[in-house]
PAPANU-775410 format. One record per residue: residue number from 1; residue in one letter; x, y, z of N, C-alpha, C in turn. Coordinates in nm, 4 decimals. Layout:
N
dovex nr NUM, rest A, n_x X, n_y Y, n_z Z, ca_x X, ca_y Y, ca_z Z, c_x X, c_y Y, c_z Z
...
//
This chain:
140
dovex nr 1, rest M, n_x 12.4214, n_y 37.5266, n_z 4.1071, ca_x 12.2861, ca_y 37.5295, ca_z 4.0543, c_x 12.2487, c_y 37.6736, c_z 4.0176
dovex nr 2, rest G, n_x 12.1807, n_y 37.6894, n_z 3.9071, ca_x 12.1414, ca_y 37.8212, ca_z 3.8592, c_x 12.0047, c_y 37.8628, c_z 3.9100
dovex nr 3, rest P, n_x 11.9492, n_y 37.9652, n_z 3.8485, ca_x 11.8174, ca_y 38.0141, ca_z 3.8902, c_x 11.7081, c_y 37.9109, c_z 3.8645
dovex nr 4, rest I, n_x 11.6092, n_y 37.9109, n_z 3.9522, ca_x 11.4912, ca_y 37.8251, ca_z 3.9375, c_x 11.3821, c_y 37.9089, c_z 3.8713
dovex nr 5, rest V, n_x 11.3289, n_y 37.8564, n_z 3.7594, ca_x 11.2286, ca_y 37.9293, ca_z 3.6825, c_x 11.1057, c_y 37.8408, c_z 3.6636
dovex nr 6, rest Y, n_x 10.9895, n_y 37.9028, n_z 3.6591, ca_x 10.8635, ca_y 37.8346, ca_z 3.6331, c_x 10.8244, c_y 37.8625, c_z 3.4883
dovex nr 7, rest I, n_x 10.7882, n_y 37.7589, n_z 3.4138, ca_x 10.7387, ca_y 37.7754, ca_z 3.2776, c_x 10.6040, c_y 37.7055, c_z 3.2675
dovex nr 8, rest S, n_x 10.5209, n_y 37.7512, n_z 3.1752, ca_x 10.3895, ca_y 37.6880, ca_z 3.1627, c_x 10.3492, c_y 37.6756, c_z 3.0171
dovex nr 9, rest R, n_x 10.2616, n_y 37.5817, n_z 2.9953, ca_x 10.2006, ca_y 37.5598, ca_z 2.8634, c_x 10.0511, c_y 37.5462, c_z 2.8881
dovex nr 10, rest T, n_x 9.9712, n_y 37.6114, n_z 2.8054, ca_x 9.8262, ca_y 37.6085, ca_z 2.8190, c_x 9.7658, c_y 37.5467, c_z 2.6944
dovex nr 11, rest E, n_x 9.6693, n_y 37.4589, n_z 2.7155, ca_x 9.5933, ca_y 37.3981, ca_z 2.6060, c_x 9.4459, c_y 37.3997, c_z 2.6440
dovex nr 12, rest S, n_x 9.3594, n_y 37.3842, n_z 2.5458, ca_x 9.2154, ca_y 37.3770, ca_z 2.5689, c_x 9.1614, c_y 37.2474, c_z 2.5125
dovex nr 13, rest F, n_x 9.0598, n_y 37.1943, n_z 2.5800, ca_x 8.9906, ca_y 37.0771, ca_z 2.5279, c_x 8.8436, c_y 37.0851, c_z 2.5650
dovex nr 14, rest S, n_x 8.7625, n_y 37.0197, n_z 2.4855, ca_x 8.6184, ca_y 37.0139, ca_z 2.5101, c_x 8.5822, c_y 36.8733, c_z 2.5522
dovex nr 15, rest A, n_x 8.4998, n_y 36.8640, n_z 2.6545, ca_x 8.4597, ca_y 36.7318, ca_z 2.7027, c_x 8.3257, c_y 36.7418, c_z 2.7748
dovex nr 16, rest C, n_x 8.2601, n_y 36.6284, n_z 2.7820, ca_x 8.1327, ca_y 36.6143, ca_z 2.8503, c_x 8.1550, c_y 36.5295, c_z 2.9755
dovex nr 17, rest H, n_x 8.0780, n_y 36.5546, n_z 3.0789, ca_x 8.0828, ca_y 36.4692, ca_z 3.1980, c_x 7.9530, c_y 36.4842, c_z 3.2763
dovex nr 18, rest R, n_x 7.9402, n_y 36.3997, n_z 3.3743, ca_x 7.8268, ca_y 36.4057, ca_z 3.4665, c_x 7.8834, c_y 36.3944, c_z 3.6070
dovex nr 19, rest L, n_x 7.8533, n_y 36.4890, n_z 3.6923, ca_x 7.8952, ca_y 36.4768, ca_z 3.8316, c_x 7.8012, c_y 36.3792, c_z 3.9004
dovex nr 20, rest H, n_x 7.8564, n_y 36.2642, n_z 3.9341, ca_x 7.7766, ca_y 36.1559, ca_z 3.9915, c_x 7.8701, c_y 36.0634, c_z 4.0683
dovex nr 21, rest S, n_x 7.8345, n_y 36.0330, n_z 4.1911, ca_x 7.9142, ca_y 35.9426, ca_z 4.2741, c_x 7.8427, c_y 35.8097, c_z 4.2894
dovex nr 22, rest N, n_x 7.9148, n_y 35.7027, n_z 4.2617, ca_x 7.8579, ca_y 35.5684, ca_z 4.2809, c_x 7.8358, c_y 35.5359, c_z 4.4280
dovex nr 23, rest N, n_x 7.8904, n_y 35.6191, n_z 4.5172, ca_x 7.8746, ca_y 35.5979, ca_z 4.6609, c_x 7.7520, c_y 35.6677, c_z 4.7184
dovex nr 24, rest L, n_x 7.6781, n_y 35.7375, n_z 4.6326, ca_x 7.5575, ca_y 35.8074, ca_z 4.6761, c_x 7.4361, c_y 35.7517, c_z 4.6027
dovex nr 25, rest T, n_x 7.3203, n_y 35.7688, n_z 4.6634, ca_x 7.1960, ca_y 35.7316, ca_z 4.5955, c_x 7.1677, c_y 35.8347, c_z 4.4866
dovex nr 26, rest D, n_x 7.0750, n_y 35.8019, n_z 4.3983, ca_x 7.0365, ca_y 35.8981, ca_z 4.2946, c_x 6.9846, c_y 36.0274, c_z 4.3568
dovex nr 27, rest E, n_x 6.9081, n_y 36.0146, n_z 4.4643, ca_x 6.8538, ca_y 36.1321, ca_z 4.5330, c_x 6.9665, c_y 36.2163, c_z 4.5945
dovex nr 28, rest E, n_x 7.0622, n_y 36.1501, n_z 4.6576, ca_x 7.1756, ca_y 36.2224, ca_z 4.7170, c_x 7.2591, c_y 36.2909, c_z 4.6083
dovex nr 29, rest N, n_x 7.2821, n_y 36.2211, n_z 4.4967, ca_x 7.3573, ca_y 36.2801, ca_z 4.3861, c_x 7.2878, c_y 36.4055, c_z 4.3334
dovex nr 30, rest A, n_x 7.1558, n_y 36.3982, n_z 4.3167, ca_x 7.0795, ca_y 36.5132, ca_z 4.2676, c_x 7.0909, c_y 36.6303, c_z 4.3649
dovex nr 31, rest K, n_x 7.0873, n_y 36.5999, n_z 4.4938, ca_x 7.0954, ca_y 36.7044, ca_z 4.5948, c_x 7.2355, c_y 36.7677, c_z 4.5979
dovex nr 32, rest V, n_x 7.3393, n_y 36.6856, n_z 4.5911, ca_x 7.4772, ca_y 36.7350, ca_z 4.5999, c_x 7.5188, c_y 36.8093, c_z 4.4729
dovex nr 33, rest F, n_x 7.4900, n_y 36.7511, n_z 4.3574, ca_x 7.5437, ca_y 36.8025, ca_z 4.2312, c_x 7.4448, c_y 36.8866, c_z 4.1500
dovex nr 34, rest G, n_x 7.3166, n_y 36.8848, n_z 4.1876, ca_x 7.2181, ca_y 36.9671, ca_z 4.1185, c_x 7.2122, c_y 36.9408, c_z 3.9695
dovex nr 35, rest K, n_x 7.2067, n_y 37.0484, n_z 3.8898, ca_x 7.1928, ca_y 37.0336, ca_z 3.7452, c_x 7.3134, c_y 36.9653, c_z 3.6813
dovex nr 36, rest C, n_x 7.4261, n_y 36.9617, n_z 3.7503, ca_x 7.5460, ca_y 36.8952, ca_z 3.6968, c_x 7.5358, c_y 36.7428, c_z 3.7066
dovex nr 37, rest N, n_x 7.4270, n_y 36.6950, n_z 3.7672, ca_x 7.4007, ca_y 36.5511, ca_z 3.7765, c_x 7.3051, c_y 36.5046, c_z 3.6671
dovex nr 38, rest N, n_x 7.2807, n_y 36.5866, n_z 3.5692, ca_x 7.1946, ca_y 36.5511, ca_z 3.4563, c_x 7.2372, c_y 36.4157, c_z 3.3996
dovex nr 39, rest P, n_x 7.1475, n_y 36.3183, n_z 3.3895, ca_x 7.1846, ca_y 36.1851, ca_z 3.3394, c_x 7.2505, c_y 36.1862, c_z 3.2014
dovex nr 40, rest N, n_x 7.2217, n_y 36.2875, n_z 3.1206, ca_x 7.2829, ca_y 36.2969, ca_z 2.9877, c_x 7.4168, c_y 36.3694, c_z 2.9897
dovex nr 41, rest G, n_x 7.4554, n_y 36.4210, n_z 3.1039, ca_x 7.5811, ca_y 36.4928, ca_z 3.1158, c_x 7.5696, c_y 36.6365, c_z 3.0675
dovex nr 42, rest H, n_x 7.6807, n_y 36.7054, n_z 3.0709, ca_x 7.6898, ca_y 36.8432, ca_z 3.0226, c_x 7.8347, c_y 36.8675, c_z 2.9830
dovex nr 43, rest G, n_x 7.8581, n_y 36.9686, n_z 2.9027, ca_x 7.9917, ca_y 36.9894, ca_z 2.8490, c_x 8.0597, c_y 37.1153, c_z 2.8973
dovex nr 44, rest H, n_x 8.1920, n_y 37.1164, n_z 2.8806, ca_x 8.2749, ca_y 37.2319, ca_z 2.9137, c_x 8.3823, c_y 37.2480, c_z 2.8081
dovex nr 45, rest N, n_x 8.4279, n_y 37.3699, n_z 2.7931, ca_x 8.5495, ca_y 37.3985, ca_z 2.7190, c_x 8.6559, c_y 37.4248, c_z 2.8251
dovex nr 46, rest Y, n_x 8.7299, n_y 37.3201, n_z 2.8583, ca_x 8.8294, ca_y 37.3269, ca_z 2.9643, c_x 8.9561, c_y 37.3956, c_z 2.9137
dovex nr 47, rest K, n_x 9.0249, n_y 37.4610, n_z 3.0060, ca_x 9.1588, ca_y 37.5104, ca_z 2.9790, c_x 9.2499, c_y 37.4470, c_z 3.0828
dovex nr 48, rest V, n_x 9.3581, n_y 37.3871, n_z 3.0388, ca_x 9.4533, ca_y 37.3265, ca_z 3.1313, c_x 9.5866, c_y 37.3990, c_z 3.1187
dovex nr 49, rest E, n_x 9.6426, n_y 37.4338, n_z 3.2334, ca_x 9.7746, ca_y 37.4954, ca_z 3.2397, c_x 9.8674, c_y 37.3992, c_z 3.3112
dovex nr 50, rest V, n_x 9.9778, n_y 37.3685, n_z 3.2477, ca_x 10.0783, ca_y 37.2807, ca_z 3.3053, c_x 10.1999, c_y 37.3663, c_z 3.3395
dovex nr 51, rest V, n_x 10.2386, n_y 37.3642, n_z 3.4663, ca_x 10.3511, ca_y 37.4456, ca_z 3.5120, c_x 10.4664, c_y 37.3533, c_z 3.5519
dovex nr 52, rest L, n_x 10.5831, n_y 37.3822, n_z 3.4963, ca_x 10.7051, ca_y 37.3103, ca_z 3.5310, c_x 10.7945, c_y 37.4047, c_z 3.6112
dovex nr 53, rest R, n_x 10.8754, n_y 37.3462, n_z 3.6992, ca_x 10.9659, ca_y 37.4245, ca_z 3.7830, c_x 11.1015, c_y 37.3573, c_z 3.7817
dovex nr 54, rest G, n_x 11.2054, n_y 37.4361, n_z 3.7501, ca_x 11.3377, ca_y 37.3770, ca_z 3.7512, c_x 11.4471, c_y 37.4771, c_z 3.7205
dovex nr 55, rest P, n_x 11.5705, n_y 37.4297, n_z 3.7258, ca_x 11.6840, ca_y 37.5173, ca_z 3.6952, c_x 11.6949, c_y 37.5418, c_z 3.5449
dovex nr 56, rest V, n_x 11.7445, n_y 37.6579, n_z 3.5098, ca_x 11.7692, ca_y 37.6902, ca_z 3.3700, c_x 11.8978, c_y 37.6207, c_z 3.3283
dovex nr 57, rest D, n_x 11.8883, n_y 37.5396, n_z 3.2246, ca_x 12.0066, ca_y 37.4708, ca_z 3.1723, c_x 12.1012, c_y 37.5755, c_z 3.1120
dovex nr 58, rest P, n_x 12.2273, n_y 37.5781, n_z 3.1562, ca_x 12.3194, ca_y 37.6808, ca_z 3.1057, c_x 12.3526, c_y 37.6658, c_z 2.9572
dovex nr 59, rest V, n_x 12.3340, n_y 37.5478, n_z 2.9023, ca_x 12.3645, ca_y 37.5241, ca_z 2.7611, c_x 12.2471, c_y 37.5645, c_z 2.6719
dovex nr 60, rest T, n_x 12.1245, n_y 37.5184, n_z 2.7075, ca_x 12.0076, ca_y 37.5457, ca_z 2.6222, c_x 11.9342, c_y 37.6738, c_z 2.6608
dovex nr 61, rest G, n_x 11.9542, n_y 37.7198, n_z 2.7844, ca_x 11.8813, ca_y 37.8356, ca_z 2.8331, c_x 11.7368, c_y 37.8044, c_z 2.8687
dovex nr 62, rest M, n_x 11.7034, n_y 37.6746, n_z 2.8755, ca_x 11.5652, ca_y 37.6329, ca_z 2.9018, c_x 11.5558, c_y 37.5501, c_z 3.0292
dovex nr 63, rest V, n_x 11.4389, n_y 37.5559, n_z 3.0922, ca_x 11.4056, ca_y 37.4634, ca_z 3.2004, c_x 11.3707, c_y 37.3282, c_z 3.1394
dovex nr 64, rest F, n_x 11.2937, n_y 37.3325, n_z 3.0299, ca_x 11.2508, ca_y 37.2125, ca_z 2.9586, c_x 11.2092, c_y 37.2563, c_z 2.8192
dovex nr 65, rest N, n_x 11.2295, n_y 37.1728, n_z 2.7230, ca_x 11.1931, ca_y 37.2050, ca_z 2.5856, c_x 11.0409, c_y 37.2046, c_z 2.5722
dovex nr 66, rest L, n_x 10.9834, n_y 37.3199, n_z 2.5415, ca_x 10.8379, ca_y 37.3318, ca_z 2.5314, c_x 10.7805, c_y 37.2499, c_z 2.4162
dovex nr 67, rest V, n_x 10.8598, n_y 37.2199, n_z 2.3157, ca_x 10.8145, ca_y 37.1324, ca_z 2.2078, c_x 10.7868, c_y 36.9924, c_z 2.2632
dovex nr 68, rest D, n_x 10.8746, n_y 36.9459, n_z 2.3513, ca_x 10.8521, ca_y 36.8155, ca_z 2.4154, c_x 10.7315, c_y 36.8196, c_z 2.5083
dovex nr 69, rest L, n_x 10.7159, n_y 36.9282, n_z 2.5827, ca_x 10.5996, ca_y 36.9405, ca_z 2.6717, c_x 10.4708, c_y 36.9392, c_z 2.5905
dovex nr 70, rest K, n_x 10.4697, n_y 37.0093, n_z 2.4786, ca_x 10.3522, ca_y 37.0101, ca_z 2.3913, c_x 10.3183, c_y 36.8677, c_z 2.3472
dovex nr 71, rest K, n_x 10.4191, n_y 36.7895, n_z 2.3130, ca_x 10.3992, ca_y 36.6500, ca_z 2.2715, c_x 10.3410, c_y 36.5672, c_z 2.3865
dovex nr 72, rest Y, n_x 10.3944, n_y 36.5834, n_z 2.5060, ca_x 10.3448, ca_y 36.5065, ca_z 2.6212, c_x 10.2011, c_y 36.5442, c_z 2.6559
dovex nr 73, rest I, n_x 10.1687, n_y 36.6719, n_z 2.6420, ca_x 10.0309, ca_y 36.7157, ca_z 2.6664, c_x 9.9377, c_y 36.6558, c_z 2.5614
dovex nr 74, rest A, n_x 9.9819, n_y 36.6536, n_z 2.4372, ca_x 9.8995, ca_y 36.5953, ca_z 2.3303, c_x 9.8732, c_y 36.4478, c_z 2.3567
dovex nr 75, rest E, n_x 9.9761, n_y 36.3742, n_z 2.3981, ca_x 9.9626, ca_y 36.2300, ca_z 2.4227, c_x 9.8860, c_y 36.1993, c_z 2.5520
dovex nr 76, rest G, n_x 9.9200, n_y 36.2704, n_z 2.6573, ca_x 9.8686, ca_y 36.2364, ca_z 2.7893, c_x 9.7391, c_y 36.3043, c_z 2.8291
dovex nr 77, rest I, n_x 9.7020, n_y 36.4094, n_z 2.7557, ca_x 9.5797, ca_y 36.4820, ca_z 2.7902, c_x 9.4846, c_y 36.4875, c_z 2.6717
dovex nr 78, rest M, n_x 9.5290, n_y 36.5532, n_z 2.5665, ca_x 9.4399, ca_y 36.5810, ca_z 2.4536, c_x 9.3847, c_y 36.4539, c_z 2.3895
dovex nr 79, rest A, n_x 9.4702, n_y 36.3573, n_z 2.3640, ca_x 9.4252, ca_y 36.2334, ca_z 2.2985, c_x 9.3242, c_y 36.1579, c_z 2.3844
dovex nr 80, rest L, n_x 9.3351, n_y 36.1736, n_z 2.5156, ca_x 9.2472, ca_y 36.0996, ca_z 2.6067, c_x 9.1195, c_y 36.1743, c_z 2.6447
dovex nr 81, rest L, n_x 9.1249, n_y 36.3080, n_z 2.6462, ca_x 9.0134, ca_y 36.3858, ca_z 2.7006, c_x 8.9378, c_y 36.4707, c_z 2.5994
dovex nr 82, rest D, n_x 9.0034, n_y 36.5160, n_z 2.4937, ca_x 8.9392, ca_y 36.6099, ca_z 2.4021, c_x 8.8272, c_y 36.5433, c_z 2.3229
dovex nr 83, rest H, n_x 8.7106, n_y 36.6081, n_z 2.3255, ca_x 8.5895, ca_y 36.5596, ca_z 2.2581, c_x 8.5504, c_y 36.4195, c_z 2.3059
dovex nr 84, rest K, n_x 8.5597, n_y 36.3988, n_z 2.4368, ca_x 8.5226, ca_y 36.2716, ca_z 2.4984, c_x 8.4153, c_y 36.2954, c_z 2.6037
dovex nr 85, rest H, n_x 8.3425, n_y 36.1874, n_z 2.6348, ca_x 8.2559, ca_y 36.1859, ca_z 2.7524, c_x 8.3422, c_y 36.1239, c_z 2.8615
dovex nr 86, rest L, n_x 8.3878, n_y 36.2046, n_z 2.9542, ca_x 8.4877, ca_y 36.1598, ca_z 3.0505, c_x 8.4452, c_y 36.0342, c_z 3.1256
dovex nr 87, rest D, n_x 8.3203, n_y 36.0283, n_z 3.1662, ca_x 8.2741, ca_y 35.9150, ca_z 3.2467, c_x 8.2618, c_y 35.7862, c_z 3.1660
dovex nr 88, rest K, n_x 8.2405, n_y 35.7986, n_z 3.0375, ca_x 8.2190, ca_y 35.6808, ca_z 2.9535, c_x 8.3416, c_y 35.6424, c_z 2.8712
dovex nr 89, rest D, n_x 8.4250, n_y 35.7407, n_z 2.8364, ca_x 8.5380, ca_y 35.7148, ca_z 2.7470, c_x 8.6730, c_y 35.7034, c_z 2.8169
dovex nr 90, rest V, n_x 8.6815, n_y 35.7469, n_z 2.9423, ca_x 8.8082, ca_y 35.7458, ca_z 3.0153, c_x 8.7949, c_y 35.6500, c_z 3.1333
dovex nr 91, rest P, n_x 8.8596, n_y 35.5341, n_z 3.1275, ca_x 8.8438, ca_y 35.4332, ca_z 3.2330, c_x 8.8680, c_y 35.4851, c_z 3.3748
dovex nr 92, rest Y, n_x 8.9591, n_y 35.5785, n_z 3.3920, ca_x 8.9892, ca_y 35.6335, ca_z 3.5241, c_x 8.8635, c_y 35.6866, c_z 3.5935
dovex nr 93, rest F, n_x 8.7709, n_y 35.7427, n_z 3.5153, ca_x 8.6523, ca_y 35.8052, ca_z 3.5737, c_x 8.5337, c_y 35.7102, c_z 3.5871
dovex nr 94, rest K, n_x 8.5559, n_y 35.5825, n_z 3.5635, ca_x 8.4468, ca_y 35.4863, ca_z 3.5822, c_x 8.3984, c_y 35.4866, c_z 3.7267
dovex nr 95, rest D, n_x 8.4918, n_y 35.4933, n_z 3.8208, ca_x 8.4569, ca_y 35.4921, ca_z 3.9627, c_x 8.5050, c_y 35.6164, c_z 4.0368
dovex nr 96, rest V, n_x 8.5516, n_y 35.7159, n_z 3.9632, ca_x 8.5993, ca_y 35.8406, ca_z 4.0224, c_x 8.5127, c_y 35.9535, c_z 3.9666
dovex nr 97, rest V, n_x 8.4589, n_y 36.0378, n_z 4.0535, ca_x 8.3755, ca_y 36.1499, ca_z 4.0094, c_x 8.4605, c_y 36.2418, c_z 3.9208
dovex nr 98, rest S, n_x 8.4090, n_y 36.2775, n_z 3.8058, ca_x 8.4843, ca_y 36.3582, ca_z 3.7088, c_x 8.4763, c_y 36.5080, c_z 3.7398
dovex nr 99, rest S, n_x 8.5043, n_y 36.5420, n_z 3.8642, ca_x 8.5077, ca_y 36.6819, ca_z 3.9073, c_x 8.6351, c_y 36.7470, c_z 3.8544
dovex nr 100, rest A, n_x 8.6389, n_y 36.8784, n_z 3.8558, ca_x 8.7594, ca_y 36.9494, ca_z 3.8125, c_x 8.8795, c_y 36.9074, c_z 3.8970
dovex nr 101, rest E, n_x 8.8558, n_y 36.8844, n_z 4.0263, ca_x 8.9643, ca_y 36.8416, ca_z 4.1151, c_x 9.0231, c_y 36.7081, c_z 4.0688
dovex nr 102, rest N, n_x 8.9361, n_y 36.6125, n_z 4.0389, ca_x 8.9839, ca_y 36.4809, ca_z 3.9969, c_x 9.0412, c_y 36.4825, c_z 3.8550
dovex nr 103, rest I, n_x 8.9920, n_y 36.5716, n_z 3.7702, ca_x 9.0515, ca_y 36.5854, ca_z 3.6365, c_x 9.1946, c_y 36.6376, c_z 3.6508
dovex nr 104, rest A, n_x 9.2163, n_y 36.7321, n_z 3.7418, ca_x 9.3517, ca_y 36.7838, ca_z 3.7662, c_x 9.4447, c_y 36.6728, c_z 3.8134
dovex nr 105, rest V, n_x 9.3981, n_y 36.5874, n_z 3.9027, ca_x 9.4792, ca_y 36.4751, ca_z 3.9513, c_x 9.5096, c_y 36.3780, c_z 3.8375
dovex nr 106, rest F, n_x 9.4099, n_y 36.3478, n_z 3.7557, ca_x 9.4288, ca_y 36.2583, ca_z 3.6411, c_x 9.5358, c_y 36.3139, c_z 3.5472
dovex nr 107, rest I, n_x 9.5264, n_y 36.4417, n_z 3.5149, ca_x 9.6235, ca_y 36.5029, ca_z 3.4250, c_x 9.7635, c_y 36.4999, c_z 3.4869
dovex nr 108, rest W, n_x 9.7717, n_y 36.5296, n_z 3.6151, ca_x 9.9013, ca_y 36.5239, ca_z 3.6855, c_x 9.9640, c_y 36.3860, c_z 3.6669
dovex nr 109, rest N, n_x 9.8858, n_y 36.2822, n_z 3.6925, ca_x 9.9386, ca_y 36.1456, ca_z 3.6821, c_x 9.9817, c_y 36.1118, c_z 3.5398
dovex nr 110, rest Q, n_x 9.9064, n_y 36.1589, n_z 3.4420, ca_x 9.9415, ca_y 36.1349, ca_z 3.3019, c_x 10.0750, c_y 36.2004, c_z 3.2668
dovex nr 111, rest L, n_x 10.0972, n_y 36.3206, n_z 3.3161, ca_x 10.2195, ca_y 36.3924, ca_z 3.2823, c_x 10.3383, c_y 36.3500, c_z 3.3680
dovex nr 112, rest K, n_x 10.3130, n_y 36.3174, n_z 3.4931, ca_x 10.4202, ca_y 36.2788, ca_z 3.5863, c_x 10.4999, c_y 36.1614, c_z 3.5309
dovex nr 113, rest S, n_x 10.4313, n_y 36.0668, n_z 3.4685, ca_x 10.4994, ca_y 35.9477, ca_z 3.4161, c_x 10.5803, c_y 35.9784, c_z 3.2895
dovex nr 114, rest R, n_x 10.5574, n_y 36.0932, n_z 3.2277, ca_x 10.6257, ca_y 36.1287, ca_z 3.1031, c_x 10.7423, c_y 36.2256, c_z 3.1243
dovex nr 115, rest L, n_x 10.7401, n_y 36.2993, n_z 3.2337, ca_x 10.8377, ca_y 36.4045, ca_z 3.2576, c_x 10.9493, c_y 36.3588, c_z 3.3513
dovex nr 116, rest P, n_x 11.0660, n_y 36.4234, n_z 3.3440, ca_x 11.1724, ca_y 36.3942, ca_z 3.4406, c_x 11.1242, c_y 36.4205, c_z 3.5836
dovex nr 117, rest D, n_x 11.1814, n_y 36.3494, n_z 3.6788, ca_x 11.1436, ca_y 36.3647, ca_z 3.8198, c_x 11.1586, c_y 36.5094, c_z 3.8660
dovex nr 118, rest N, n_x 11.0675, n_y 36.5505, n_z 3.9532, ca_x 11.0705, ca_y 36.6803, ca_z 4.0213, c_x 11.0603, c_y 36.8012, c_z 3.9285
dovex nr 119, rest L, n_x 11.0097, n_y 36.7832, n_z 3.8089, ca_x 10.9944, ca_y 36.8946, ca_z 3.7163, c_x 10.8506, c_y 36.9473, c_z 3.7134
dovex nr 120, rest L, n_x 10.7521, n_y 36.8568, n_z 3.7219, ca_x 10.6118, ca_y 36.8977, ca_z 3.7196, c_x 10.5796, c_y 36.9683, c_z 3.8506
dovex nr 121, rest Y, n_x 10.5329, n_y 37.0915, n_z 3.8407, ca_x 10.5050, ca_y 37.1708, ca_z 3.9595, c_x 10.3562, c_y 37.1822, c_z 3.9887
dovex nr 122, rest E, n_x 10.2756, n_y 37.2070, n_z 3.8833, ca_x 10.1333, ca_y 37.2312, ca_z 3.9067, c_x 10.0524, c_y 37.2037, c_z 3.7812
dovex nr 123, rest V, n_x 9.9328, n_y 37.1507, n_z 3.8033, ca_x 9.8326, ca_y 37.1384, ca_z 3.6977, c_x 9.7144, c_y 37.2223, c_z 3.7420
dovex nr 124, rest K, n_x 9.6727, n_y 37.3104, n_z 3.6534, ca_x 9.5594, ca_y 37.3985, ca_z 3.6819, c_x 9.4541, c_y 37.3713, c_z 3.5748
dovex nr 125, rest I, n_x 9.3325, n_y 37.3370, n_z 3.6180, ca_x 9.2252, ca_y 37.3094, ca_z 3.5222, c_x 9.1139, c_y 37.4121, c_z 3.5419
dovex nr 126, rest H, n_x 9.0844, n_y 37.4844, n_z 3.4352, ca_x 8.9751, ca_y 37.5817, ca_z 3.4350, c_x 8.8538, c_y 37.5113, c_z 3.3753
dovex nr 127, rest E, n_x 8.7574, n_y 37.4818, n_z 3.4601, ca_x 8.6343, ca_y 37.4200, ca_z 3.4106, c_x 8.5450, c_y 37.5265, c_z 3.3470
dovex nr 128, rest T, n_x 8.5446, n_y 37.6434, n_z 3.4080, ca_x 8.4770, ca_y 37.7613, ca_z 3.3548, c_x 8.5694, c_y 37.8797, c_z 3.3823
dovex nr 129, rest D, n_x 8.5277, n_y 37.9977, n_z 3.3415, ca_x 8.6073, ca_y 38.1168, ca_z 3.3721, c_x 8.6151, c_y 38.1425, c_z 3.5226
dovex nr 130, rest K, n_x 8.5185, n_y 38.0896, n_z 3.5963, ca_x 8.5118, ca_y 38.1169, ca_z 3.7397, c_x 8.5506, c_y 37.9989, c_z 3.8286
dovex nr 131, rest N, n_x 8.5566, n_y 37.8778, n_z 3.7730, ca_x 8.5860, ca_y 37.7584, ca_z 3.8529, c_x 8.7183, c_y 37.6974, c_z 3.8087
dovex nr 132, rest V, n_x 8.8151, n_y 37.6958, n_z 3.9016, ca_x 8.9493, ca_y 37.6490, ca_z 3.8712, c_x 8.9959, c_y 37.5557, c_z 3.9829
dovex nr 133, rest A, n_x 9.0624, n_y 37.4459, n_z 3.9442, ca_x 9.1222, ca_y 37.3545, ca_z 4.0424, c_x 9.2720, c_y 37.3477, c_z 4.0170
dovex nr 134, rest F, n_x 9.3513, n_y 37.3472, n_z 4.1230, ca_x 9.4963, ca_y 37.3375, ca_z 4.1156, c_x 9.5391, c_y 37.2061, c_z 4.1806
dovex nr 135, rest Y, n_x 9.6420, n_y 37.1434, n_z 4.1270, ca_x 9.6973, ca_y 37.0236, ca_z 4.1921, c_x 9.8478, c_y 37.0275, c_z 4.1790
dovex nr 136, rest R, n_x 9.9164, n_y 36.9980, n_z 4.2911, ca_x 10.0617, ca_y 36.9984, ca_z 4.2944, c_x 10.1198, c_y 36.8661, c_z 4.3430
dovex nr 137, rest G, n_x 10.0432, n_y 36.7595, n_z 4.3284, ca_x 10.0950, ca_y 36.6269, ca_z 4.3625, c_x 10.0905, c_y 36.5920, c_z 4.5089
dovex nr 138, rest E, n_x 10.0295, n_y 36.6765, n_z 4.5900, ca_x 10.0253, ca_y 36.6524, ca_z 4.7331, c_x 9.9167, c_y 36.5504, c_z 4.7677
dovex nr 139, rest T, n_x 9.9447, n_y 36.4712, n_z 4.8679, ca_x 9.8467, ca_y 36.3744, ca_z 4.9191, c_x 9.8383, c_y 36.3869, c_z 5.0700
dovex nr 140, rest T, n_x 9.7321, n_y 36.3300, n_z 5.1259, ca_x 9.7155, ca_y 36.3357, ca_z 5.2720, c_x 9.7731, c_y 36.2121, c_z 5.3352
//
């Protein structure tokens, strides 16, 4: 086995959402989420970083073909999330709070099914310049 290298691809998308839990009352939601619980939602220009980890192929010199990764990101993320209202347009978020943490998990699941096993290392979602969520497929 050769060296293990991390590669990443970054894309941006714009989307609207409302932080709201169906398990809380309207009053509790307002208290927990504040202005992010606005009934009309609010928008972000998200940045998503997808990190792959694997051995460098001695023939191609690549961990994974970034052209293929770009295609998988377009199909599994951009087509589903870009210029969408996450809570209304993405079935996954019907009963799941569309927090940055849950968006990272959603993206992980979308890409995991498209990529070879054990290649996806991390999904990082920047909701703002200051708020970032990381997910590496771990569960409790």
